[in-house]
VMD Tcl script that draws the C-alpha trace (Angstrom):
set ca {
  {195.41 119.15 33.46}
  {193.51 122.31 34.11}
  {190.20 120.49 33.84}
  {191.27 117.97 36.47}
  {192.06 120.72 38.94}
  {188.61 122.26 38.47}
  {186.91 118.93 39.06}
  {188.92 118.31 42.22}
  {188.07 121.78 43.58}
  {184.38 121.19 43.05}
  {184.59 117.80 44.75}
  {186.40 119.23 47.80}
  {183.85 122.01 48.06}
  {180.95 119.62 48.02}
  {182.63 117.50 50.67}
  {183.12 120.50 52.92}
  {179.44 121.48 52.63}
  {178.15 117.93 53.16}
  {180.10 117.29 56.39}
  {178.27 119.93 58.57}
  {174.88 118.90 57.17}
  {175.55 115.28 58.01}
  {176.69 116.26 61.49}
  {173.51 118.21 62.12}
  {171.38 115.35 60.84}
  {173.20 112.93 63.10}
  {172.32 114.90 66.26}
  {169.31 113.55 68.25}
  {166.11 115.56 67.73}
  {164.02 116.62 70.79}
  {160.94 114.47 71.40}
  {157.51 116.21 71.44}
  {156.08 116.77 74.90}
  {153.13 114.41 75.48}
  {149.79 116.14 76.26}
  {148.37 115.07 79.60}
  {144.65 114.15 79.61}
  {142.42 116.70 81.33}
  {139.57 116.00 83.78}
  {136.69 114.01 82.30}
  {134.00 116.21 80.84}
  {130.48 115.79 82.31}
  {127.99 113.98 80.16}
  {125.48 116.32 78.52}
  {122.02 116.17 80.12}
  {119.48 113.91 78.55}
  {116.40 115.22 76.77}
  {114.10 117.33 78.93}
  {110.96 115.60 80.16}
  {107.62 116.71 81.59}
  {105.38 114.38 83.61}
  {102.33 114.63 85.88}
  {101.59 113.19 89.30}
  {98.15 112.23 87.92}
  {97.19 112.41 84.22}
  {93.47 112.82 84.98}
  {91.89 114.97 87.70}
  {88.61 116.78 88.37}
  {88.04 120.52 88.40}
  {89.42 122.01 91.63}
  {91.88 119.18 92.32}
  {95.65 119.86 92.40}
  {98.18 118.03 90.22}
  {102.00 118.32 90.27}
  {103.78 119.15 86.99}
  {107.27 117.61 87.19}
  {110.12 118.72 84.91}
  {113.53 117.05 84.56}
  {116.79 117.61 82.63}
  {116.31 121.33 82.05}
  {119.12 123.85 82.59}
  {120.27 124.34 86.20}
  {118.75 127.32 88.00}
  {116.95 128.61 84.93}
  {113.47 130.05 84.42}
  {111.08 127.77 82.57}
  {108.00 129.13 80.77}
  {104.87 126.97 80.94}
  {102.25 127.29 78.18}
  {98.83 125.83 79.11}
  {96.60 125.24 76.09}
  {93.10 124.01 76.96}
  {90.58 122.59 74.54}
  {87.14 121.09 75.25}
  {87.00 117.41 76.08}
  {84.68 116.75 73.11}
  {87.11 118.44 70.73}
  {84.69 121.18 69.66}
  {84.80 124.93 69.95}
  {87.58 127.39 69.29}
  {88.22 130.95 70.16}
  {89.82 133.12 72.74}
  {89.03 133.02 76.37}
  {90.36 134.24 79.64}
  {93.16 132.26 81.31}
  {91.97 129.05 82.86}
  {93.09 130.05 86.35}
  {90.65 133.01 86.33}
  {87.54 131.14 85.26}
  {84.64 130.17 87.42}
  {84.06 126.39 87.64}
  {80.51 126.79 86.40}
  {81.40 128.87 83.32}
  {81.18 127.69 79.73}
  {83.86 125.09 78.92}
  {83.19 124.85 75.17}
  {85.71 127.56 74.15}
  {89.46 126.92 73.98}
  {91.89 129.16 75.85}
  {95.54 129.49 76.82}
  {97.45 130.70 79.87}
  {101.10 130.90 80.95}
  {103.02 130.13 84.13}
  {106.70 130.31 85.10}
  {108.84 128.17 87.38}
  {112.54 128.03 88.28}
  {114.59 124.83 88.24}
  {116.98 123.72 90.96}
  {120.71 123.08 90.53}
  {119.92 119.73 88.92}
  {117.57 121.19 86.31}
  {114.41 119.87 87.94}
  {111.19 121.48 89.21}
  {107.79 120.59 90.66}
  {104.90 122.99 89.96}
  {101.47 122.47 91.63}
  {98.59 123.29 89.28}
  {94.85 123.51 90.11}
  {92.64 123.65 86.99}
  {89.41 125.66 87.19}
  {87.86 124.50 83.92}
  {87.25 121.09 82.42}
  {88.95 120.01 79.19}
  {92.20 118.62 77.83}
  {95.31 120.67 78.68}
  {98.45 120.48 76.54}
  {101.29 121.70 78.77}
  {104.58 122.78 77.15}
  {107.66 123.79 79.19}
  {110.58 125.68 77.59}
  {113.79 126.73 79.34}
  {114.77 130.35 78.72}
  {118.54 129.70 78.93}
  {118.97 126.14 77.69}
  {116.18 126.18 75.12}
  {115.20 122.68 76.23}
  {111.50 121.93 75.73}
  {109.08 119.16 76.70}
  {105.30 118.72 76.79}
  {102.60 116.53 78.30}
  {98.80 116.29 78.39}
  {96.39 116.60 81.31}
  {92.71 115.63 81.22}
  {90.44 117.59 83.58}
  {86.96 116.22 84.26}
  {83.93 118.18 85.34}
  {83.20 118.12 89.04}
  {80.68 115.32 89.72}
  {77.24 116.46 90.80}
  {75.69 114.94 93.93}
  {73.39 112.02 93.19}
  {69.75 112.93 93.87}
  {68.01 110.90 96.54}
  {65.38 108.39 95.42}
  {63.37 108.51 98.64}
  {59.74 109.50 98.12}
  {58.52 112.51 100.04}
  {56.34 111.61 103.00}
  {52.65 111.36 102.16}
  {50.68 114.14 103.79}
  {47.51 112.74 105.26}
  {44.49 115.01 105.51}
  {43.99 116.41 108.96}
  {41.67 114.40 111.09}
  {39.81 115.25 114.26}
  {41.62 114.32 117.36}
  {39.66 112.47 120.03}
  {38.17 114.80 122.60}
  {39.62 114.25 126.02}
  {38.05 114.92 129.37}
  {39.93 118.13 129.72}
  {38.43 119.37 126.47}
  {34.86 118.57 127.67}
  {35.28 120.29 131.02}
  {34.36 123.80 129.86}
  {31.24 122.82 127.81}
  {29.99 120.71 130.70}
  {30.34 123.62 133.09}
  {28.43 125.89 130.74}
  {25.72 123.27 130.23}
  {25.40 122.69 133.96}
  {24.99 126.39 134.54}
  {22.27 126.64 131.92}
  {20.42 123.67 133.44}
  {20.60 125.25 136.90}
  {19.36 128.58 135.55}
  {16.47 126.84 133.82}
  {15.54 125.01 137.01}
  {15.51 128.26 138.97}
  {13.31 129.88 136.35}
  {10.85 126.97 136.52}
  {10.82 127.09 140.32}
  {10.24 130.84 140.32}
  {7.44 130.51 137.79}
  {5.73 127.84 139.91}
  {5.94 129.97 143.06}
  {4.57 132.97 141.24}
  {1.60 130.96 139.99}
  {0.84 129.60 143.49}
  {0.83 133.10 144.93}
  {-1.52 134.28 142.26}
  {-3.87 131.40 143.04}
  {-3.77 132.02 146.78}
  {-4.46 135.72 146.29}
  {-7.36 135.02 144.01}
  {-8.93 132.66 146.53}
  {-8.83 135.25 149.33}
  {-10.82 137.88 147.43}
  {-14.08 135.80 147.27}
}
mol new
graphics top color blue
foreach p $ca { graphics top sphere $p radius 0.5 }
foreach p [lrange $ca 0 end-1] q [lrange $ca 1 end] { graphics top cylinder $p $q radius 0.2 }
display resetview
């Protein structure tokens, strides 16, 4: 009898505890708030590129170096590495922009330039090479770290083609024909001499006649 009472007390207690738990479980649970999608993210820029308006120019001509897909409004460092066209020679040299066109082109050299991109990450840099050779141009953005390179071939300035015309043949000087004007002075001199001679002959004849007449009168 006593055991039955204990069992009934335990059963009632369990029932009392189970009723509130069941009531709580039966209540509707709040639904999670859905996350609204944000604005679409811009696509990352493509790989940086470096191109030329003309891949081959002569010394003294200007070429445009064109960069794309770098960081917006960032400074880009340009490394210009020149090597001889025939592939020979190595060693330091002054920057290519400071060299005289007629200087030795057999030594390699490097120089640097800087340019700033626009809001779209692009730039156009005019470049006028002063030495012949093959230029490897590498552009690197200081902020983005993007890098690209290209190659420019610079030819020596063509020399003017020498003329094949033969020089005029110099003929030996020849005597020009004597004109009447040129003979006028000698003729005057000759005429004067002839007249003087005639006067001398006439005077000599008169002198001889006088001597003869005088000699005849003395006998």
